[in-house]
The first five atom37 places (N, CA, C, CB, O) and aatype in JSON, in Angstrom:
{
  "aatype": [20, 20, 20, 20, 20, 20, 20, 20, 20, 20, 20, 20, 20, 20, 20, 20, 20, 20, 20, 20, 20, 20, 20, 20, 20, 20, 20, 20, 20, 20, 20, 20, 20, 20, 20, 20, 20, 20, 20, 20, 20, 20, 20, 20, 20, 20, 20, 20, 20, 20, 20, 20, 20, 20, 20, 20, 20, 20, 20, 20, 20, 20, 20, 20, 20, 20, 20, 20, 20, 20, 20, 20, 20, 20, 20, 20, 20, 20, 20, 20, 20, 20, 20, 20, 20, 20, 20, 20, 20, 20, 20, 20, 20, 20, 20, 20, 20, 20, 20, 20, 20, 20, 20, 20, 20, 20, 20],
  "atom_mask": [
    [1, 1, 1, 1, 1],
    [1, 1, 1, 1, 1],
    [1, 1, 1, 1, 1],
    [1, 1, 1, 1, 1],
    [1, 1, 1, 1, 1],
    [1, 1, 1, 1, 1],
    [1, 1, 1, 1, 1],
    [1, 1, 1, 1, 1],
    [1, 1, 1, 1, 1],
    [1, 1, 1, 1, 1],
    [1, 1, 1, 1, 1],
    [1, 1, 1, 1, 1],
    [1, 1, 1, 1, 1],
    [1, 1, 1, 1, 1],
    [1, 1, 1, 1, 1],
    [1, 1, 1, 1, 1],
    [1, 1, 1, 1, 1],
    [1, 1, 1, 1, 1],
    [1, 1, 1, 1, 1],
    [1, 1, 1, 1, 1],
    [1, 1, 1, 1, 1],
    [1, 1, 1, 1, 1],
    [1, 1, 1, 1, 1],
    [1, 1, 1, 1, 1],
    [1, 1, 1, 1, 1],
    [1, 1, 1, 1, 1],
    [1, 1, 1, 1, 1],
    [1, 1, 1, 1, 1],
    [1, 1, 1, 1, 1],
    [1, 1, 1, 1, 1],
    [1, 1, 1, 1, 1],
    [1, 1, 1, 1, 1],
    [1, 1, 1, 1, 1],
    [1, 1, 1, 1, 1],
    [1, 1, 1, 1, 1],
    [1, 1, 1, 1, 1],
    [1, 1, 1, 1, 1],
    [1, 1, 1, 1, 1],
    [1, 1, 1, 1, 1],
    [1, 1, 1, 1, 1],
    [1, 1, 1, 1, 1],
    [1, 1, 1, 1, 1],
    [1, 1, 1, 1, 1],
    [1, 1, 1, 1, 1],
    [1, 1, 1, 1, 1],
    [1, 1, 1, 1, 1],
    [1, 1, 1, 1, 1],
    [1, 1, 1, 1, 1],
    [1, 1, 1, 1, 1],
    [1, 1, 1, 1, 1],
    [1, 1, 1, 1, 1],
    [1, 1, 1, 1, 1],
    [1, 1, 1, 1, 1],
    [1, 1, 1, 1, 1],
    [1, 1, 1, 1, 1],
    [1, 1, 1, 1, 1],
    [1, 1, 1, 1, 1],
    [1, 1, 1, 1, 1],
    [1, 1, 1, 1, 1],
    [1, 1, 1, 1, 1],
    [1, 1, 1, 1, 1],
    [1, 1, 1, 1, 1],
    [1, 1, 1, 1, 1],
    [1, 1, 1, 1, 1],
    [1, 1, 1, 1, 1],
    [1, 1, 1, 1, 1],
    [1, 1, 1, 1, 1],
    [1, 1, 1, 1, 1],
    [1, 1, 1, 1, 1],
    [1, 1, 1, 1, 1],
    [1, 1, 1, 1, 1],
    [1, 1, 1, 1, 1],
    [1, 1, 1, 1, 1],
    [1, 1, 1, 1, 1],
    [1, 1, 1, 1, 1],
    [1, 1, 1, 1, 1],
    [1, 1, 1, 1, 1],
    [1, 1, 1, 1, 1],
    [1, 1, 1, 1, 1],
    [1, 1, 1, 1, 1],
    [1, 1, 1, 1, 1],
    [1, 1, 1, 1, 1],
    [1, 1, 1, 1, 1],
    [1, 1, 1, 1, 1],
    [1, 1, 1, 1, 1],
    [1, 1, 1, 1, 1],
    [1, 1, 1, 1, 1],
    [1, 1, 1, 1, 1],
    [1, 1, 1, 1, 1],
    [1, 1, 1, 1, 1],
    [1, 1, 1, 1, 1],
    [1, 1, 1, 1, 1],
    [1, 1, 1, 1, 1],
    [1, 1, 1, 1, 1],
    [1, 1, 1, 1, 1],
    [1, 1, 1, 1, 1],
    [1, 1, 1, 1, 1],
    [1, 1, 1, 1, 1],
    [1, 1, 1, 1, 1],
    [1, 1, 1, 1, 1],
    [1, 1, 1, 1, 1],
    [1, 1, 1, 1, 1],
    [1, 1, 1, 1, 1],
    [1, 1, 1, 1, 1],
    [1, 1, 1, 1, 1],
    [1, 1, 1, 1, 1],
    [1, 1, 1, 1, 1]
  ],
  "atom_positions": [
    [[0.85, -1.18, 0.0], [0.0, 0.0, 0.0], [0.89, 1.24, 0.0], [-0.97, 0.0, 1.23], [1.81, 1.35, 0.81]],
    [[0.62, 2.15, -0.91], [1.43, 3.35, -1.0], [1.11, 4.3, 0.15], [1.21, 4.06, -2.34], [0.07, 4.2, 0.8]],
    [[2.04, 5.22, 0.4], [1.84, 6.16, 1.5], [0.66, 7.1, 1.24], [3.11, 6.98, 1.74], [0.15, 7.72, 2.17]],
    [[0.22, 7.22, -0.04], [-0.94, 8.04, -0.35], [-2.21, 7.43, 0.26], [-1.1, 8.2, -1.87], [-3.17, 8.15, 0.55]],
    [[-2.21, 6.12, 0.44], [-3.38, 5.42, 0.96], [-3.32, 5.21, 2.46], [-3.54, 4.1, 0.27], [-4.07, 4.39, 3.01]],
    [[-2.44, 5.92, 3.12], [-2.28, 5.77, 4.57], [-2.35, 7.13, 5.24], [-0.95, 5.07, 4.9], [-2.04, 8.16, 4.64]],
    [[-2.75, 7.11, 6.49], [-2.77, 8.32, 7.31], [-1.95, 8.06, 8.56], [-4.22, 8.74, 7.66], [-1.94, 6.94, 9.08]],
    [[-1.28, 9.07, 9.05], [-0.48, 8.95, 10.27], [-1.35, 9.26, 11.47], [0.75, 9.88, 10.22], [-2.2, 10.15, 11.43]],
    [[-1.13, 8.52, 12.54], [-1.77, 8.8, 13.82], [-0.65, 9.15, 14.79], [-2.64, 7.57, 14.34], [0.28, 8.37, 14.98]],
    [[-0.75, 10.32, 15.39], [0.32, 10.81, 16.25], [-0.25, 11.18, 17.61], [1.03, 12.02, 15.61], [-1.34, 11.73, 17.7]],
    [[0.49, 10.87, 18.64], [0.13, 11.35, 19.97], [1.42, 11.64, 20.72], [-0.75, 10.32, 20.74], [2.49, 11.14, 20.37]],
    [[1.31, 12.46, 21.74], [2.46, 12.86, 22.51], [2.39, 12.23, 23.9], [2.56, 14.39, 22.61], [1.32, 12.09, 24.48]],
    [[3.56, 11.85, 24.41], [3.64, 11.29, 25.76], [4.97, 11.72, 26.38], [3.5, 9.72, 25.73], [5.88, 12.14, 25.67]],
    [[5.06, 11.61, 27.69], [6.31, 11.97, 28.36], [7.47, 11.06, 27.89], [6.14, 11.87, 29.91], [7.24, 9.91, 27.52]],
    [[8.68, 11.59, 27.89], [9.85, 10.81, 27.44], [10.0, 9.47, 28.16], [11.1, 11.62, 27.63], [10.4, 8.49, 27.53]],
    [[9.7, 9.4, 29.44], [9.82, 8.15, 30.2], [8.87, 7.08, 29.66], [9.54, 8.4, 31.7], [9.27, 5.93, 29.5]],
    [[7.64, 7.47, 29.37], [6.67, 6.51, 28.82], [7.12, 6.07, 27.44], [5.25, 7.13, 28.76], [7.03, 4.89, 27.1]],
    [[7.61, 7.0, 26.64], [8.1, 6.65, 25.3], [9.24, 5.63, 25.38], [8.59, 7.92, 24.56], [9.24, 4.64, 24.65]],
    [[10.18, 5.87, 26.27], [11.3, 4.94, 26.44], [10.82, 3.58, 26.93], [12.34, 5.52, 27.43], [11.27, 2.54, 26.44]],
    [[9.9, 3.58, 27.89], [9.36, 2.32, 28.42], [8.62, 1.54, 27.33], [8.42, 2.59, 29.6], [8.74, 0.31, 27.24]],
    [[7.87, 2.25, 26.51], [7.17, 1.58, 25.41], [8.15, 0.95, 24.43], [6.26, 2.57, 24.67], [7.97, -0.19, 24.02]],
    [[9.19, 1.7, 24.07], [10.19, 1.16, 23.14], [10.84, -0.11, 23.69], [11.26, 2.21, 22.85], [11.07, -1.06, 22.95]],
    [[11.14, -0.11, 24.99], [11.75, -1.29, 25.62], [10.78, -2.46, 25.57], [12.15, -0.98, 27.09], [11.18, -3.57, 25.22]],
    [[9.5, -2.22, 25.91], [8.49, -3.3, 25.91], [8.28, -3.84, 24.5], [7.16, -2.79, 26.48], [8.19, -5.05, 24.31]],
    [[8.19, -2.93, 23.5], [8.0, -3.39, 22.13], [9.17, -4.24, 21.68], [7.82, -2.2, 21.19], [8.98, -5.26, 21.02]],
    [[10.37, -3.81, 22.02], [11.56, -4.59, 21.65], [11.53, -5.95, 22.35], [12.86, -3.82, 22.02], [11.82, -6.97, 21.72]],
    [[11.18, -5.97, 23.62], [11.1, -7.21, 24.38], [10.1, -8.18, 23.74], [10.7, -6.92, 25.84], [10.35, -9.38, 23.67]],
    [[8.97, -7.66, 23.27], [7.93, -8.49, 22.67], [8.12, -8.71, 21.17], [6.59, -7.87, 22.91], [7.33, -9.39, 20.54]],
    [[9.18, -8.13, 20.61], [9.45, -8.32, 19.19], [8.48, -7.57, 18.29], [9.4, -9.78, 18.85], [8.2, -8.01, 17.17]],
    [[7.98, -6.46, 18.77], [7.03, -5.66, 18.0], [7.62, -4.3, 17.68], [5.71, -5.51, 18.77], [8.48, -3.79, 18.4]],
    [[7.15, -3.73, 16.61], [7.48, -2.35, 16.3], [6.33, -1.46, 16.72], [7.79, -2.17, 14.79], [5.23, -1.94, 17.01]],
    [[6.59, -0.18, 16.76], [5.57, 0.79, 17.16], [4.34, 0.7, 16.25], [6.14, 2.21, 17.13], [3.22, 0.63, 16.74]],
    [[4.54, 0.69, 14.95], [3.43, 0.64, 14.0], [2.64, -0.65, 14.16], [3.93, 0.76, 12.57], [1.41, -0.64, 14.17]],
    [[3.35, -1.76, 14.29], [2.68, -3.05, 14.44], [1.82, -3.07, 15.71], [3.72, -4.19, 14.49], [0.68, -3.53, 15.68]],
    [[2.37, -2.56, 16.8], [1.62, -2.51, 18.05], [0.33, -1.72, 17.89], [2.48, -1.89, 19.16], [-0.74, -2.18, 18.29]],
    [[0.42, -0.53, 17.3], [-0.77, 0.3, 17.17], [-1.76, -0.27, 16.14], [-0.38, 1.71, 16.78], [-2.96, -0.08, 16.28]],
    [[-1.26, -0.96, 15.12], [-2.19, -1.62, 14.19], [-2.95, -2.74, 14.9], [-1.43, -2.18, 12.97], [-4.15, -2.91, 14.69]],
    [[-2.26, -3.51, 15.75], [-2.91, -4.57, 16.52], [-3.99, -3.98, 17.41], [-1.87, -5.35, 17.38], [-5.13, -4.44, 17.4]],
    [[-3.63, -2.96, 18.18], [-4.57, -2.37, 19.12], [-5.75, -1.72, 18.39], [-3.86, -1.34, 20.0], [-6.9, -1.82, 18.83]],
    [[-5.48, -1.05, 17.28], [-6.55, -0.42, 16.5], [-7.5, -1.45, 15.94], [-5.96, 0.42, 15.36], [-8.72, -1.27, 15.97]],
    [[-6.95, -2.54, 15.42], [-7.78, -3.61, 14.87], [-8.69, -4.21, 15.94], [-6.89, -4.7, 14.25], [-9.88, -4.42, 15.71]],
    [[-8.13, -4.48, 17.11], [-8.93, -5.02, 18.22], [-10.04, -4.06, 18.62], [-8.04, -5.33, 19.43], [-11.17, -4.47, 18.86]],
    [[-9.71, -2.79, 18.69], [-10.68, -1.77, 19.1], [-11.79, -1.63, 18.05], [-9.98, -0.42, 19.31], [-12.97, -1.62, 18.39]],
    [[-11.41, -1.53, 16.79], [-12.4, -1.35, 15.73], [-13.28, -2.58, 15.54], [-11.71, -1.01, 14.42], [-14.43, -2.47, 15.11]],
    [[-12.75, -3.76, 15.85], [-13.53, -4.99, 15.75], [-14.26, -5.31, 17.04], [-12.63, -6.14, 15.38], [-14.79, -6.4, 17.21]],
    [[-14.28, -4.35, 17.94], [-15.01, -4.45, 19.21], [-14.64, -5.71, 19.99], [-16.5, -4.44, 18.94], [-15.51, -6.4, 20.53]],
    [[-13.36, -5.98, 20.06], [-12.87, -7.11, 20.84], [-13.27, -6.9, 22.3], [-11.33, -7.27, 20.7], [-13.05, -5.83, 22.86]],
    [[-13.86, -7.92, 22.9], [-14.39, -7.78, 24.26], [-13.31, -7.4, 25.28], [-15.05, -9.07, 24.7], [-13.6, -6.71, 26.26]],
    [[-12.06, -7.84, 25.05], [-10.99, -7.5, 25.99], [-10.7, -6.01, 25.97], [-9.72, -8.29, 25.65], [-10.52, -5.39, 27.02]],
    [[-10.67, -5.44, 24.79], [-10.41, -4.0, 24.66], [-11.61, -3.2, 25.17], [-10.11, -3.63, 23.19], [-11.44, -2.19, 25.85]],
    [[-12.82, -3.66, 24.85], [-14.0, -2.95, 25.31], [-14.07, -2.91, 26.83], [-15.26, -3.6, 24.75], [-14.5, -1.92, 27.41]],
    [[-13.65, -3.99, 27.46], [-13.63, -4.03, 28.92], [-12.65, -3.0, 29.49], [-13.26, -5.44, 29.41], [-12.95, -2.32, 30.47]],
    [[-11.49, -2.9, 28.86], [-10.48, -1.93, 29.29], [-11.0, -0.5, 29.09], [-9.15, -2.14, 28.5], [-10.84, 0.35, 29.97]],
    [[-11.61, -0.24, 27.95], [-12.16, 1.08, 27.66], [-13.26, 1.42, 28.66], [-12.7, 1.14, 26.2], [-13.33, 2.54, 29.16]],
    [[-14.12, 0.45, 28.94], [-15.21, 0.66, 29.89], [-14.66, 1.02, 31.27], [-16.09, -0.6, 29.99], [-15.16, 1.95, 31.91]],
    [[-13.65, 0.31, 31.72], [-13.04, 0.59, 33.03], [-12.41, 1.98, 33.04], [-11.99, -0.49, 33.37], [-12.53, 2.71, 34.02]],
    [[-11.73, 2.34, 31.95], [-11.1, 3.66, 31.86], [-12.16, 4.76, 31.93], [-10.29, 3.78, 30.54], [-12.0, 5.75, 32.64]],
    [[-13.26, 4.57, 31.18], [-14.33, 5.57, 31.17], [-14.93, 5.72, 32.57], [-15.41, 5.18, 30.16], [-15.26, 6.83, 32.99]],
    [[-15.07, 4.61, 33.27], [-15.63, 4.65, 34.62], [-14.7, 5.39, 35.57], [-15.89, 3.22, 35.14], [-15.14, 6.27, 36.31]],
    [[-13.42, 5.05, 35.55], [-12.43, 5.67, 36.44], [-12.26, 7.16, 36.17], [-11.1, 4.97, 36.3], [-12.04, 7.94, 37.09]],
    [[-12.37, 7.54, 34.9], [-12.14, 8.93, 34.52], [-13.42, 9.71, 34.3], [-11.3, 8.98, 33.27], [-13.41, 10.82, 33.75]],
    [[-14.53, 9.13, 34.74], [-15.84, 9.78, 34.67], [-16.17, 10.29, 33.26], [-15.88, 10.95, 35.65], [-16.63, 11.41, 33.08]],
    [[-15.93, 9.43, 32.29], [-16.3, 9.71, 30.91], [-17.66, 9.06, 30.69], [-15.21, 9.18, 29.88], [-17.79, 7.84, 30.8]],
    [[-18.63, 9.84, 30.38], [-20.04, 9.44, 30.3], [-20.52, 9.07, 31.69], [-20.22, 8.24, 29.3], [-19.74, 8.69, 32.56]],
    [[-21.8, 9.18, 31.88], [-22.36, 8.79, 33.17], [-22.69, 7.29, 33.16], [-23.63, 9.64, 33.51], [-22.59, 6.64, 32.12]],
    [[-23.08, 6.76, 34.31], [-23.38, 5.32, 34.41], [-24.45, 4.89, 33.41], [-23.83, 4.97, 35.83], [-24.34, 3.83, 32.8]],
    [[-25.47, 5.72, 33.26], [-26.57, 5.37, 32.35], [-26.07, 5.24, 30.91], [-27.68, 6.44, 32.44], [-26.42, 4.29, 30.21]],
    [[-25.27, 6.19, 30.47], [-24.73, 6.17, 29.1], [-23.84, 4.95, 28.9], [-23.93, 7.47, 28.81], [-23.91, 4.3, 27.86]],
    [[-22.99, 4.64, 29.89], [-22.11, 3.48, 29.77], [-22.9, 2.18, 29.71], [-21.11, 3.44, 30.94], [-22.57, 1.28, 28.94]],
    [[-23.96, 2.08, 30.52], [-24.81, 0.89, 30.51], [-25.51, 0.74, 29.17], [-25.84, 0.95, 31.64], [-25.61, -0.36, 28.62]],
    [[-26.0, 1.85, 28.64], [-26.7, 1.83, 27.36], [-25.75, 1.38, 26.24], [-27.29, 3.23, 27.03], [-26.13, 0.57, 25.39]],
    [[-24.54, 1.89, 26.25], [-23.55, 1.5, 25.25], [-23.24, 0.01, 25.35], [-22.26, 2.33, 25.42], [-23.15, -0.67, 24.34]],
    [[-23.06, -0.48, 26.57], [-22.78, -1.89, 26.77], [-23.92, -2.76, 26.26], [-22.52, -2.17, 28.25], [-23.69, -3.79, 25.62]],
    [[-25.16, -2.36, 26.54], [-26.33, -3.11, 26.06], [-26.37, -3.13, 24.53], [-27.62, -2.5, 26.61], [-26.71, -4.15, 23.93]],
    [[-26.03, -2.01, 23.9], [-26.02, -1.95, 22.44], [-24.99, -2.91, 21.86], [-25.73, -0.52, 21.96], [-25.27, -3.6, 20.87]],
    [[-23.8, -2.96, 22.45], [-22.78, -3.91, 21.99], [-23.27, -5.35, 22.14], [-21.47, -3.71, 22.78], [-23.09, -6.18, 21.24]],
    [[-23.88, -5.65, 23.3], [-24.38, -7.0, 23.54], [-25.48, -7.36, 22.55], [-24.9, -7.14, 24.97], [-25.53, -8.48, 22.04]],
    [[-26.36, -6.41, 22.28], [-27.46, -6.64, 21.34], [-26.91, -6.88, 19.93], [-28.44, -5.44, 21.33], [-27.4, -7.76, 19.21]],
    [[-25.92, -6.12, 19.55], [-25.31, -6.3, 18.22], [-24.7, -7.69, 18.1], [-24.24, -5.22, 17.97], [-24.82, -8.33, 17.05]],
    [[-24.04, -8.16, 19.15], [-23.45, -9.5, 19.12], [-24.54, -10.57, 18.99], [-22.61, -9.75, 20.39], [-24.37, -11.55, 18.28]],
    [[-25.67, -10.37, 19.69], [-26.77, -11.32, 19.61], [-27.34, -11.39, 18.2], [-27.87, -10.94, 20.6], [-27.61, -12.48, 17.68]],
    [[-27.52, -10.24, 17.58], [-28.06, -10.19, 16.22], [-27.1, -10.85, 15.24], [-28.34, -8.74, 15.79], [-27.53, -11.62, 14.38]],
    [[-25.82, -10.55, 15.36], [-24.82, -11.18, 14.49], [-24.85, -12.69, 14.65], [-23.41, -10.65, 14.81], [-24.8, -13.42, 13.66]],
    [[-24.93, -13.15, 15.87], [-24.96, -14.58, 16.15], [-26.24, -15.22, 15.63], [-24.83, -14.83, 17.65], [-26.2, -16.28, 15.01]],
    [[-27.36, -14.58, 15.87], [-28.67, -15.12, 15.48], [-28.76, -15.3, 13.97], [-29.79, -14.19, 15.96], [-29.28, -16.31, 13.49]],
    [[-28.27, -14.33, 13.24], [-28.37, -14.38, 11.79], [-27.07, -14.81, 11.11], [-28.79, -13.05, 11.28], [-26.97, -14.75, 9.89]],
    [[-26.08, -15.22, 11.88], [-24.78, -15.64, 11.35], [-24.22, -14.59, 10.39], [-24.89, -16.99, 10.64], [-23.82, -14.91, 9.27]],
    [[-24.19, -13.37, 10.84], [-23.75, -12.27, 9.99], [-22.37, -11.76, 10.38], [-24.74, -11.15, 10.04], [-22.22, -10.63, 10.85]],
    [[-21.38, -12.59, 10.19], [-20.01, -12.14, 10.38], [-19.56, -11.37, 9.15], [-19.06, -13.33, 10.66], [-20.31, -11.28, 8.17]],
    [[-18.38, -10.83, 9.18], [-17.86, -10.05, 8.05], [-17.84, -10.86, 6.75], [-16.46, -9.56, 8.35], [-18.17, -10.34, 5.69]],
    [[-17.46, -12.12, 6.85], [-17.38, -12.97, 5.65], [-18.76, -13.18, 5.03], [-16.76, -14.33, 6.0], [-18.91, -13.16, 3.81]],
    [[-19.77, -13.39, 5.88], [-21.12, -13.61, 5.37], [-21.67, -12.35, 4.7], [-22.05, -14.04, 6.5], [-22.29, -12.44, 3.64]],
    [[-21.43, -11.22, 5.3], [-21.89, -9.96, 4.71], [-21.2, -9.74, 3.37], [-21.63, -8.77, 5.66], [-21.83, -9.32, 2.4]],
    [[-19.91, -10.01, 3.31], [-19.16, -9.87, 2.06], [-19.7, -10.81, 1.0], [-17.65, -10.14, 2.29], [-19.81, -10.43, -0.17]],
    [[-20.05, -12.04, 1.39], [-20.62, -13.02, 0.45], [-21.94, -12.52, -0.12], [-20.82, -14.37, 1.14], [-22.21, -12.68, -1.31]],
    [[-22.76, -11.93, 0.72], [-24.04, -11.39, 0.26], [-23.81, -10.32, -0.8], [-24.85, -10.8, 1.43], [-24.48, -10.3, -1.83]],
    [[-22.86, -9.43, -0.54], [-22.58, -8.38, -1.52], [-21.99, -8.95, -2.81], [-21.61, -7.35, -0.93], [-22.28, -8.45, -3.89]],
    [[-21.18, -10.0, -2.71], [-20.64, -10.65, -3.91], [-21.75, -11.24, -4.75], [-19.63, -11.74, -3.53], [-21.75, -11.1, -5.98]],
    [[-22.71, -11.91, -4.09], [-23.85, -12.49, -4.81], [-24.68, -11.41, -5.5], [-24.73, -13.29, -3.86], [-25.07, -11.56, -6.65]],
    [[-24.95, -10.33, -4.78], [-25.71, -9.22, -5.37], [-24.99, -8.63, -6.55], [-25.98, -8.14, -4.32], [-25.61, -8.29, -7.56]],
    [[-23.7, -8.5, -6.44], [-22.9, -7.92, -7.53], [-22.94, -8.81, -8.77], [-21.45, -7.71, -7.07], [-23.02, -8.31, -9.89]],
    [[-22.89, -10.13, -8.58], [-22.95, -11.06, -9.7], [-24.32, -11.0, -10.39], [-22.67, -12.49, -9.22], [-24.41, -10.99, -11.62]],
    [[-25.37, -10.96, -9.59], [-26.72, -10.97, -10.15], [-27.13, -9.63, -10.74], [-27.72, -11.37, -9.08], [-27.94, -9.57, -11.67]],
    [[-26.57, -8.55, -10.21], [-26.94, -7.21, -10.67], [-25.67, -6.39, -10.88], [-27.88, -6.52, -9.64], [-25.39, -5.48, -10.09]],
    [[-24.89, -6.69, -11.93], [-23.63, -5.96, -12.15], [-23.81, -4.48, -12.45], [-22.87, -6.6, -13.27], [-22.87, -3.7, -12.32]],
    [[-25.03, -4.09, -12.86], [-25.27, -2.69, -13.18], [-25.47, -1.8, -11.97], [-26.47, -2.58, -14.04], [-25.54, -0.58, -12.1]],
    [[-25.56, -2.4, -10.77], [-25.77, -1.6, -9.54], [-24.52, -0.9, -9.09], [-26.27, -2.47, -8.43], [-24.53, -0.2, -8.09]]
  ]
}
């Protein structure tokens, strides 16, 4: 993928945290970009482990009130139920679009 098709994500942190991160990434055999791609992928795919961490952070730092956090959690749970009930994972949704494209190429 060319650099035209990519965007940079930048954040600032204290030098000590930066150094500690570099040491940990080296210890785990990861690069900075690889680490953030892993974490971004987990977050965007609503991985339950990441969602739990985000939920705890929001609670500790008073981000959203209890009602809003509960509502968000219920929505995630409901979405998982619907996906499970109708077997609508990413692959299945992609297959549906492939079938539609074959049957109706003019769309």
